[in-house]
C-alpha positions in Angstrom: 18.7 45.6 98.7 21.0 47.6 96.9 20.0 51.3 95.5 21.5 50.3 92.0 18.9 47.3 92.0 16.1 49.7 92.8 17.0 52.2 89.9 17.2 49.7 87.1 13.5 48.4 88.5 10.5 49.9 86.3 8.3 52.5 87.9 5.4 49.9 88.2 7.8 47.4 89.6 9.2 50.1 91.9 5.8 50.7 93.1 5.0 46.9 93.8 8.2 47.0 95.6 7.2 49.9 98.0 4.0 48.3 98.6 5.4 45.1 99.5 8.2 46.9 101.8 5.6 48.6 103.6 3.7 45.6 104.0 6.6 43.8 105.6 7.0 46.8 107.8 3.7 46.3 109.1 3.8 42.5 109.7 7.2 43.3 111.8 6.0 45.8 113.7 2.9 43.8 114.4 5.2 40.8 115.6 7.3 43.5 117.5 4.1 44.2 119.5 2.9 40.5 120.6 6.4 39.5 121.0 7.2 37.0 118.2 10.0 39.1 116.6 12.7 36.6 116.2 15.3 39.2 114.4 14.9 42.5 115.7 17.4 43.8 113.1 15.0 43.2 110.4 13.1 46.6 111.4 16.4 48.5 110.5 16.9 46.7 107.3 13.3 47.2 106.3 13.4 50.6 107.1 16.5 51.5 105.4 15.2 49.4 102.0 11.7 51.4 102.0 13.9 54.8 102.5 16.0 53.4 99.3 13.0 52.7 97.5 11.2 55.9 98.2 14.4 58.1 97.2 14.7 56.1 93.9 10.8 56.8 93.1 11.3 61.0 94.2 14.7 61.1 91.8 12.2 59.5 89.2 9.4 62.3 89.6 12.4 65.2 90.2 13.9 64.0 87.0 17.4 63.9 89.0 20.1 62.5 87.1 22.2 60.2 89.0 25.7 60.2 88.9 27.1 56.8 88.0 30.7 55.0 89.0 33.3 55.8 87.5 34.7 53.0 85.1 38.5 53.7 85.8 40.6 55.7 88.3 43.4 57.9 86.8 
């Protein structure tokens, strides 16, 4: 998931997304423990997506202005 997509979510939706990612992380770690994990790269992807979502939440708490991409280069 792109961080841009996370920044477009409402605070309520962002909290729901974080809860969903934590649930997925738990399920994947359980699958790994019992040897049923088919795609080990999912662990890394979910962990990074969760970090992105937590970063956006923290930016909002601190009211940090996020620079936007420049429309055109000179």
